[in-house]
C-alpha positions as YAML, in Angstrom:
chain: A
units: angstrom
residues:
- id: 1
  name: MET
  ca: [9.17, 15.82, -11.39]
- id: 2
  name: TRP
  ca: [5.62, 16.83, -12.35]
- id: 3
  name: PHE
  ca: [3.50, 13.69, -11.86]
- id: 4
  name: LYS
  ca: [1.33, 12.69, -14.85]
- id: 5
  name: ASN
  ca: [-0.78, 10.21, -12.96]
- id: 6
  name: LEU
  ca: [-2.10, 9.67, -9.42]
- id: 7
  name: TYR
  ca: [-2.57, 6.14, -8.19]
- id: 8
  name: LEU
  ca: [-3.89, 6.45, -4.65]
- id: 9
  name: TYR
  ca: [-3.60, 4.36, -1.55]
- id: 10
  name: GLN
  ca: [-4.94, 5.37, 1.87]
- id: 11
  name: PHE
  ca: [-3.14, 4.68, 5.11]
- id: 12
  name: GLU
  ca: [-5.27, 2.79, 7.56]
- id: 13
  name: LYS
  ca: [-3.26, 4.20, 10.42]
- id: 14
  name: GLU
  ca: [-0.65, 6.88, 10.88]
- id: 15
  name: PHE
  ca: [2.64, 6.36, 9.03]
- id: 16
  name: GLU
  ca: [5.19, 6.21, 11.78]
- id: 17
  name: GLN
  ca: [8.43, 6.96, 9.93]
- id: 18
  name: ASP
  ca: [9.85, 10.35, 9.03]
- id: 19
  name: ALA
  ca: [12.07, 11.17, 6.07]
- id: 20
  name: ASP
  ca: [15.32, 10.27, 7.91]
- id: 21
  name: THR
  ca: [14.23, 6.90, 9.24]
- id: 22
  name: LEU
  ca: [12.71, 6.04, 5.86]
- id: 23
  name: HIS
  ca: [15.99, 6.98, 4.18]
- id: 24
  name: GLU
  ca: [17.79, 4.57, 6.44]
- id: 25
  name: ALA
  ca: [15.43, 1.74, 5.58]
- id: 26
  name: LEU
  ca: [15.49, 2.35, 1.80]
- id: 27
  name: SER
  ca: [19.27, 2.69, 1.75]
- id: 28
  name: LYS
  ca: [19.55, -0.91, 2.95]
- id: 29
  name: LYS
  ca: [17.71, -2.10, -0.22]
- id: 30
  name: PRO
  ca: [19.39, -0.05, -2.99]
- id: 31
  name: PHE
  ca: [18.79, -0.81, -6.66]
- id: 32
  name: THR
  ca: [21.41, -2.87, -8.37]
- id: 33
  name: ASP
  ca: [21.63, -4.09, -11.97]
- id: 34
  name: CYS
  ca: [20.42, -7.63, -12.83]
- id: 35
  name: SER
  ca: [23.06, -10.29, -12.51]
- id: 36
  name: ALA
  ca: [23.64, -12.56, -15.53]
- id: 37
  name: THR
  ca: [21.03, -15.01, -14.35]
- id: 38
  name: GLN
  ca: [18.41, -12.59, -12.95]
- id: 39
  name: ARG
  ca: [15.24, -11.84, -14.86]
- id: 40
  name: GLU
  ca: [14.53, -8.73, -12.83]
- id: 41
  name: SER
  ca: [15.98, -6.53, -10.09]
- id: 42
  name: MET
  ca: [14.21, -3.94, -7.91]
- id: 43
  name: GLY
  ca: [15.43, -1.45, -5.32]
- id: 44
  name: TRP
  ca: [15.46, 2.20, -4.33]
- id: 45
  name: VAL
  ca: [17.38, 5.06, -5.83]
- id: 46
  name: PRO
  ca: [17.80, 8.72, -4.68]
- id: 47
  name: PRO
  ca: [14.74, 10.65, -5.99]
- id: 48
  name: LEU
  ca: [16.75, 13.81, -6.76]
- id: 49
  name: GLY
  ca: [19.09, 11.93, -9.13]
- id: 50
  name: LYS
  ca: [22.40, 10.30, -9.31]
- id: 51
  name: ASN
  ca: [24.24, 13.22, -7.73]
- id: 52
  name: SER
  ca: [22.25, 12.83, -4.52]
- id: 53
  name: THR
  ca: [22.91, 10.35, -1.79]
- id: 54
  name: ALA
  ca: [19.54, 10.70, 0.02]
- id: 55
  name: TYR
  ca: [17.00, 7.97, -0.54]
- id: 56
  name: THR
  ca: [14.16, 10.36, 0.40]
- id: 57
  name: HIS
  ca: [13.40, 14.02, -0.12]
- id: 58
  name: SER
  ca: [10.93, 15.83, 2.10]
- id: 59
  name: ALA
  ca: [9.04, 19.10, 2.02]
- id: 60
  name: ASN
  ca: [6.06, 20.17, 4.22]
- id: 61
  name: ASN
  ca: [5.20, 16.71, 5.53]
- id: 62
  name: PHE
  ca: [5.54, 15.05, 2.13]
- id: 63
  name: ILE
  ca: [8.23, 12.39, 1.53]
- id: 64
  name: LEU
  ca: [9.40, 11.66, -2.00]
- id: 65
  name: LEU
  ca: [10.87, 8.26, -2.89]
- id: 66
  name: THR
  ca: [11.82, 6.45, -6.15]
- id: 67
  name: MET
  ca: [11.84, 2.75, -7.06]
- id: 68
  name: ALA
  ca: [13.89, 1.40, -9.94]
- id: 69
  name: LYS
  ca: [13.14, -1.85, -11.65]
- id: 70
  name: GLN
  ca: [15.26, -3.57, -14.28]
- id: 71
  name: ASP
  ca: [14.11, -6.46, -16.54]
- id: 72
  name: ARG
  ca: [15.96, -8.70, -18.86]
- id: 73
  name: LEU
  ca: [14.18, -8.64, -22.22]
- id: 74
  name: LEU
  ca: [14.00, -12.18, -23.57]
- id: 75
  name: PRO
  ca: [11.30, -12.30, -26.22]
- id: 76
  name: ALA
  ca: [9.14, -15.46, -26.20]
- id: 77
  name: SER
  ca: [9.47, -15.61, -29.98]
- id: 78
  name: VAL
  ca: [13.24, -16.04, -29.69]
- id: 79
  name: VAL
  ca: [12.80, -18.82, -27.13]
- id: 80
  name: ARG
  ca: [10.22, -20.58, -29.37]
- id: 81
  name: GLU
  ca: [12.42, -20.29, -32.44]
- id: 82
  name: THR
  ca: [15.42, -21.73, -30.60]
- id: 83
  name: LEU
  ca: [13.33, -24.54, -29.12]
- id: 84
  name: GLN
  ca: [12.04, -25.49, -32.52]
- id: 85
  name: GLU
  ca: [15.52, -25.71, -33.83]
- id: 86
  name: ARG
  ca: [16.58, -27.95, -30.92]
- id: 87
  name: VAL
  ca: [13.52, -30.11, -31.32]
- id: 88
  name: ASP
  ca: [14.05, -30.57, -35.11]
- id: 89
  name: GLU
  ca: [17.69, -31.44, -34.47]
- id: 90
  name: ILE
  ca: [16.85, -34.07, -31.89]
- id: 91
  name: GLN
  ca: [14.08, -35.61, -34.01]
- id: 92
  name: GLU
  ca: [16.32, -35.82, -37.09]
- id: 93
  name: ARG
  ca: [19.32, -37.12, -35.19]
- id: 94
  name: GLU
  ca: [17.49, -39.67, -33.02]
- id: 95
  name: SER
  ca: [14.47, -40.48, -35.20]
- id: 96
  name: ARG
  ca: [11.99, -39.91, -32.40]
- id: 97
  name: LYS
  ca: [9.37, -37.50, -31.28]
- id: 98
  name: VAL
  ca: [10.12, -34.95, -28.54]
- id: 99
  name: GLY
  ca: [7.50, -35.07, -25.90]
- id: 100
  name: SER
  ca: [5.99, -32.11, -23.94]
- id: 101
  name: LYS
  ca: [7.95, -32.84, -20.77]
- id: 102
  name: GLU
  ca: [11.23, -32.86, -22.68]
- id: 103
  name: LYS
  ca: [10.23, -29.62, -24.49]
- id: 104
  name: LYS
  ca: [9.56, -27.99, -21.14]
- id: 105
  name: ALA
  ca: [13.03, -28.90, -19.93]
- id: 106
  name: LEU
  ca: [14.63, -27.70, -23.18]
- id: 107
  name: THR
  ca: [12.76, -24.45, -22.89]
- id: 108
  name: GLU
  ca: [14.13, -23.85, -19.39]
- id: 109
  name: ARG
  ca: [17.65, -24.73, -20.51]
- id: 110
  name: ILE
  ca: [17.39, -22.37, -23.52]
- id: 111
  name: GLU
  ca: [16.16, -19.50, -21.24]
- id: 112
  name: ASP
  ca: [19.10, -20.08, -18.90]
- id: 113
  name: GLU
  ca: [21.52, -19.95, -21.93]
- id: 114
  name: LEU
  ca: [20.04, -16.84, -23.50]
- id: 115
  name: LEU
  ca: [19.33, -14.79, -20.33]
- id: 116
  name: PRO
  ca: [22.89, -13.51, -19.81]
- id: 117
  name: ARG
  ca: [22.91, -12.14, -23.36]
- id: 118
  name: ALA
  ca: [19.48, -10.45, -23.16]
- id: 119
  name: PHE
  ca: [19.22, -6.69, -23.18]
- id: 120
  name: THR
  ca: [18.02, -4.96, -20.01]
- id: 121
  name: ARG
  ca: [15.41, -2.19, -19.53]
- id: 122
  name: THR
  ca: [15.46, -0.01, -16.41]
- id: 123
  name: GLN
  ca: [12.40, 2.03, -15.35]
- id: 124
  name: LYS
  ca: [11.95, 4.35, -12.43]
- id: 125
  name: LEU
  ca: [8.70, 5.09, -10.56]
- id: 126
  name: ASP
  ca: [8.20, 8.04, -8.22]
- id: 127
  name: ALA
  ca: [5.79, 8.20, -5.30]
- id: 128
  name: TRP
  ca: [5.24, 10.33, -2.28]
- id: 129
  name: ILE
  ca: [3.82, 9.80, 1.17]
- id: 130
  name: ASP
  ca: [1.48, 12.50, 2.57]
- id: 131
  name: LEU
  ca: [2.11, 12.26, 6.30]
- id: 132
  name: LYS
  ca: [-0.52, 14.73, 7.33]
- id: 133
  name: ASN
  ca: [-3.43, 13.45, 5.25]
- id: 134
  name: GLY
  ca: [-2.52, 9.77, 5.05]
- id: 135
  name: TRP
  ca: [-2.03, 9.07, 1.36]
- id: 136
  name: LEU
  ca: [0.52, 7.14, -0.71]
- id: 137
  name: VAL
  ca: [0.50, 8.73, -4.19]
- id: 138
  name: ILE
  ca: [2.26, 6.84, -7.06]
- id: 139
  name: ASN
  ca: [2.92, 8.30, -10.47]
- id: 140
  name: THR
  ca: [1.39, 5.54, -12.59]
- id: 141
  name: PRO
  ca: [-1.97, 4.56, -14.08]
- id: 142
  name: SER
  ca: [-1.14, 0.86, -13.76]
- id: 143
  name: SER
  ca: [-2.46, -1.12, -10.79]
- id: 144
  name: THR
  ca: [0.25, -3.72, -11.40]
- id: 145
  name: ARG
  ca: [3.12, -1.18, -11.21]
- id: 146
  name: ALA
  ca: [1.52, 0.56, -8.22]
- id: 147
  name: GLU
  ca: [1.21, -2.73, -6.37]
- id: 148
  name: THR
  ca: [4.84, -3.61, -7.24]
- id: 149
  name: LEU
  ca: [6.08, -0.37, -5.55]
- id: 150
  name: ALA
  ca: [3.72, -0.87, -2.58]
- id: 151
  name: THR
  ca: [4.91, -4.50, -2.12]
- id: 152
  name: LEU
  ca: [8.59, -3.48, -2.29]
- id: 153
  name: LEU
  ca: [8.06, -0.69, 0.21]
- id: 154
  name: ARG
  ca: [6.21, -3.09, 2.53]
- id: 155
  name: LYS
  ca: [9.07, -5.61, 2.36]
- id: 156
  name: THR
  ca: [11.63, -2.85, 2.85]
- id: 157
  name: ILE
  ca: [10.08, -1.32, 6.02]
- id: 158
  name: GLY
  ca: [8.23, -4.35, 7.38]
- id: 159
  name: SER
  ca: [4.74, -2.98, 7.28]
- id: 160
  name: LEU
  ca: [2.65, -0.75, 5.00]
- id: 161
  name: PRO
  ca: [-1.03, -0.47, 6.10]
- id: 162
  name: VAL
  ca: [-2.52, 0.92, 2.95]
- id: 163
  name: VAL
  ca: [-5.65, 0.17, 0.97]
- id: 164
  name: PRO
  ca: [-7.05, 1.51, -2.31]
- id: 165
  name: PRO
  ca: [-9.83, 4.05, -1.74]
- id: 166
  name: LYS
  ca: [-13.43, 2.81, -2.14]
- id: 167
  name: THR
  ca: [-14.69, 3.45, -5.67]
- id: 168
  name: GLU
  ca: [-18.19, 2.03, -5.81]
- id: 169
  name: ALA
  ca: [-19.77, 5.49, -6.25]
- id: 170
  name: VAL
  ca: [-17.34, 6.98, -8.75]
- id: 171
  name: GLY
  ca: [-18.94, 5.80, -12.04]
- id: 172
  name: PRO
  ca: [-22.52, 6.82, -11.11]
- id: 173
  name: VAL
  ca: [-21.38, 10.24, -9.95]
- id: 174
  name: LEU
  ca: [-19.41, 10.86, -13.13]
- id: 175
  name: THR
  ca: [-22.44, 9.85, -15.15]
- id: 176
  name: GLU
  ca: [-24.64, 12.24, -13.17]
- id: 177
  name: TRP
  ca: [-22.25, 15.12, -13.64]
- id: 178
  name: LEU
  ca: [-22.08, 14.63, -17.42]
- id: 179
  name: ALA
  ca: [-25.82, 14.06, -17.74]
- id: 180
  name: LYS
  ca: [-26.50, 17.40, -16.02]
- id: 181
  name: TYR
  ca: [-23.31, 18.99, -17.38]
- id: 182
  name: GLN
  ca: [-22.71, 20.33, -13.98]
- id: 183
  name: VAL
  ca: [-20.02, 19.63, -11.36]
- id: 184
  name: PRO
  ca: [-19.48, 21.03, -7.84]
- id: 185
  name: GLU
  ca: [-16.98, 23.81, -7.25]
- id: 186
  name: PRO
  ca: [-14.03, 24.09, -7.60]
- id: 187
  name: PHE
  ca: [-14.32, 21.71, -10.65]
- id: 188
  name: ASP
  ca: [-15.15, 22.32, -14.25]
- id: 189
  name: ILE
  ca: [-15.86, 19.72, -16.92]
- id: 190
  name: GLY
  ca: [-13.07, 19.33, -19.49]
- id: 191
  name: ASP
  ca: [-13.12, 18.11, -23.10]
- id: 192
  name: GLU
  ca: [-12.79, 14.35, -22.89]
- id: 193
  name: CYS
  ca: [-14.93, 11.42, -21.73]
- id: 194
  name: GLU
  ca: [-15.49, 7.74, -22.27]
- id: 195
  name: MET
  ca: [-18.78, 5.91, -21.87]
- id: 196
  name: VAL
  ca: [-19.53, 2.16, -21.76]
- id: 197
  name: SER
  ca: [-22.82, 0.29, -22.34]
- id: 198
  name: SER
  ca: [-23.70, -2.86, -20.37]
- id: 199
  name: GLY
  ca: [-25.01, -6.19, -21.52]
- id: 200
  name: GLU
  ca: [-23.89, -8.63, -24.15]
- id: 201
  name: ASP
  ca: [-23.41, -5.91, -26.75]
- id: 202
  name: ALA
  ca: [-21.29, -3.73, -24.47]
- id: 203
  name: GLY
  ca: [-19.53, -0.98, -26.41]
- id: 204
  name: ILE
  ca: [-17.37, 2.05, -25.72]
- id: 205
  name: VAL
  ca: [-17.91, 5.56, -26.95]
- id: 206
  name: ALA
  ca: [-15.11, 8.09, -26.49]
- id: 207
  name: PHE
  ca: [-14.99, 11.86, -27.12]
- id: 208
  name: ARG
  ca: [-11.65, 13.67, -27.32]
- id: 209
  name: LYS
  ca: [-11.14, 17.39, -27.52]
- id: 210
  name: HIS
  ca: [-14.92, 17.72, -27.75]
- id: 211
  name: GLU
  ca: [-17.55, 19.95, -26.17]
- id: 212
  name: LEU
  ca: [-19.23, 17.63, -23.75]
- id: 213
  name: GLY
  ca: [-22.40, 19.63, -23.13]
- id: 214
  name: THR
  ca: [-23.92, 18.72, -26.51]
- id: 215
  name: ASP
  ca: [-26.94, 16.67, -27.35]
- id: 216
  name: GLU
  ca: [-24.66, 14.13, -29.10]
- id: 217
  name: VAL
  ca: [-22.95, 13.32, -25.79]
- id: 218
  name: LYS
  ca: [-26.08, 13.43, -23.72]
- id: 219
  name: SER
  ca: [-27.89, 11.02, -26.05]
- id: 220
  name: ASN
  ca: [-25.41, 8.29, -25.24]
- id: 221
  name: ILE
  ca: [-26.26, 8.67, -21.52]
- id: 222
  name: ASP
  ca: [-29.99, 8.63, -22.38]
- id: 223
  name: THR
  ca: [-29.59, 5.27, -24.07]
- id: 224
  name: GLY
  ca: [-28.01, 3.76, -20.93]
- id: 225
  name: LYS
  ca: [-24.33, 4.26, -21.31]
- id: 226
  name: ALA
  ca: [-22.33, 4.98, -18.08]
- id: 227
  name: VAL
  ca: [-19.37, 7.31, -17.85]
- id: 228
  name: SER
  ca: [-16.16, 5.46, -17.09]
- id: 229
  name: LYS
  ca: [-13.74, 8.39, -17.65]
- id: 230
  name: LEU
  ca: [-14.25, 12.16, -17.45]
- id: 231
  name: ALA
  ca: [-11.88, 15.07, -17.94]
- id: 232
  name: LEU
  ca: [-12.03, 17.71, -15.24]
- id: 233
  name: VAL
  ca: [-10.27, 20.90, -14.36]
- id: 234
  name: TRP
  ca: [-9.63, 21.70, -10.61]
- id: 235
  name: ASP
  ca: [-9.53, 25.24, -9.42]
- id: 236
  name: LYS
  ca: [-8.31, 26.40, -12.88]
- id: 237
  name: LYS
  ca: [-4.95, 25.07, -11.93]
- id: 238
  name: ILE
  ca: [-4.81, 21.34, -12.82]
- id: 239
  name: SER
  ca: [-6.56, 19.39, -15.59]
- id: 240
  name: PHE
  ca: [-6.85, 15.63, -15.53]
- id: 241
  name: VAL
  ca: [-8.99, 12.62, -16.46]
- id: 242
  name: VAL
  ca: [-10.48, 10.63, -13.62]
- id: 243
  name: SER
  ca: [-11.68, 7.06, -14.24]
- id: 244
  name: GLU
  ca: [-14.32, 5.01, -12.41]
- id: 245
  name: ASP
  ca: [-11.58, 3.28, -10.39]
- id: 246
  name: LEU
  ca: [-10.43, 6.73, -9.12]
- id: 247
  name: ILE
  ca: [-7.16, 6.61, -11.00]
- id: 248
  name: VAL
  ca: [-6.14, 10.10, -12.17]
- id: 249
  name: LYS
  ca: [-4.47, 10.25, -15.60]
- id: 250
  name: LYS
  ca: [-3.27, 12.88, -17.99]
- id: 251
  name: LEU
  ca: [-2.47, 15.16, -15.07]
- id: 252
  name: LYS
  ca: [-1.42, 18.63, -16.38]
- id: 253
  name: PHE
  ca: [-0.43, 21.64, -14.32]
- id: 254
  name: LEU
  ca: [-1.71, 24.78, -15.92]
- id: 255
  name: ASP
  ca: [-0.03, 28.11, -16.49]
- id: 256
  name: VAL
  ca: [-0.45, 29.47, -12.95]
- id: 257
  name: LEU
  ca: [1.91, 26.82, -11.54]
- id: 258
  name: GLU
  ca: [4.39, 27.31, -14.42]
- id: 259
  name: GLU
  ca: [4.46, 30.98, -13.55]
- id: 260
  name: LYS
  ca: [5.30, 30.29, -9.94]
- id: 261
  name: MET
  ca: [8.02, 27.94, -11.06]
- id: 262
  name: ASN
  ca: [9.61, 30.61, -13.26]
- id: 263
  name: GLU
  ca: [9.41, 33.13, -10.47]
- id: 264
  name: ALA
  ca: [11.37, 30.79, -8.17]
- id: 265
  name: ASP
  ca: [14.31, 30.76, -10.67]
- id: 266
  name: PRO
  ca: [16.04, 27.52, -9.56]
- id: 267
  name: GLN
  ca: [19.78, 27.48, -9.92]
- id: 268
  name: SER
  ca: [20.45, 23.70, -10.04]
- id: 269
  name: HIS
  ca: [18.68, 20.47, -11.00]
- id: 270
  name: GLU
  ca: [18.17, 19.51, -7.32]
- id: 271
  name: GLU
  ca: [16.79, 22.96, -6.46]
- id: 272
  name: ARG
  ca: [14.43, 22.77, -9.38]
- id: 273
  name: MET
  ca: [13.17, 19.35, -8.42]
- id: 274
  name: ASP
  ca: [12.71, 20.53, -4.80]
- id: 275
  name: ILE
  ca: [10.62, 23.60, -5.93]
- id: 276
  name: GLU
  ca: [8.52, 21.40, -8.38]
- id: 277
  name: PHE
  ca: [7.88, 18.89, -5.62]
- id: 278
  name: THR
  ca: [6.82, 21.61, -3.18]
- id: 279
  name: LEU
  ca: [4.50, 23.27, -5.72]
- id: 280
  name: MET
  ca: [3.04, 19.94, -6.87]
- id: 281
  name: THR
  ca: [2.35, 18.41, -3.52]
- id: 282
  name: GLY
  ca: [0.97, 21.69, -2.17]
- id: 283
  name: GLU
  ca: [-1.73, 21.76, -4.86]
- id: 284
  name: ILE
  ca: [-2.45, 18.03, -5.24]
- id: 285
  name: SER
  ca: [-2.85, 17.62, -1.47]
- id: 286
  name: LYS
  ca: [-5.84, 20.01, -1.82]
- id: 287
  name: LEU
  ca: [-7.09, 18.35, -5.06]
- id: 288
  name: ILE
  ca: [-7.27, 14.83, -3.63]
- id: 289
  name: PRO
  ca: [-9.76, 15.50, -0.72]
- id: 290
  name: ASP
  ca: [-11.81, 17.80, -2.98]
- id: 291
  name: LEU
  ca: [-12.15, 14.97, -5.46]
- id: 292
  name: TYR
  ca: [-12.49, 12.09, -3.01]
- id: 293
  name: LYS
  ca: [-15.22, 13.65, -0.92]
- id: 294
  name: GLN
  ca: [-17.48, 13.87, -4.05]
- id: 295
  name: PHE
  ca: [-17.64, 10.09, -4.12]
- id: 296
  name: THR
  ca: [-17.55, 9.15, -0.47]
- id: 297
  name: SER
  ca: [-20.49, 11.36, 0.29]
- id: 298
  name: ASN
  ca: [-22.55, 9.40, -2.24]
- id: 299
  name: SER
  ca: [-21.41, 5.92, -1.25]
...
């Protein structure tokens, strides 16, 4: 249940559904496996697992939901190899060259033939809606996957007035923080960063598990490199890496939250997920505005 990434969308107006009405909507578009001729299939699944029938789970004005997406894996190399065999066979049998239009038709026919035998891969993606503060938070670093979930949710409920947060000021602020080796409370600088140089000879310098207050790091900023990723620790509870597009990656909940989890002593899988969700959203709902205001105030 602990999210490893935070991809953020802001609601432009209040989200009008509660957990029950959202459950009803999601339950009308459940996930089903790909049919023999489908390349992909998407839908919603109960976020607490297969033993649950609820398509949402709520705690303290946060609503958890889970999308499932299944793809048929048909490697392009297999299609190309089969196509070449068909082309060679036609050219040998009919003593003629196979043109591009015919190759395209053959390719489509081959894909239709092979698709029912292709393996499938199913992936799940968790997200939550923060009703009080107006955020949609998705557990992915990928803009493509985030947009896939947002698009499916929009189609499912009819409207989803969300936009990515403005990020113009993020990179310059991260650069300033690292140059001064100083961040506002309750943040601390971590042990990882990435810097990029501009121009035709643009390059990337990365430091991992490294003291970032050294002259070696600062010299890269002095030569004009800008910080594109920076590891931070929030309130001594959560460590993460934030990038210039305000995507939070490598999210890690530190010992203080693990201790609270152990104290709760959950007795079932569902109870454990509920406690983790409550602890996680309670802290991240404080982290997000603390982080976001550092950039909006400078924009």
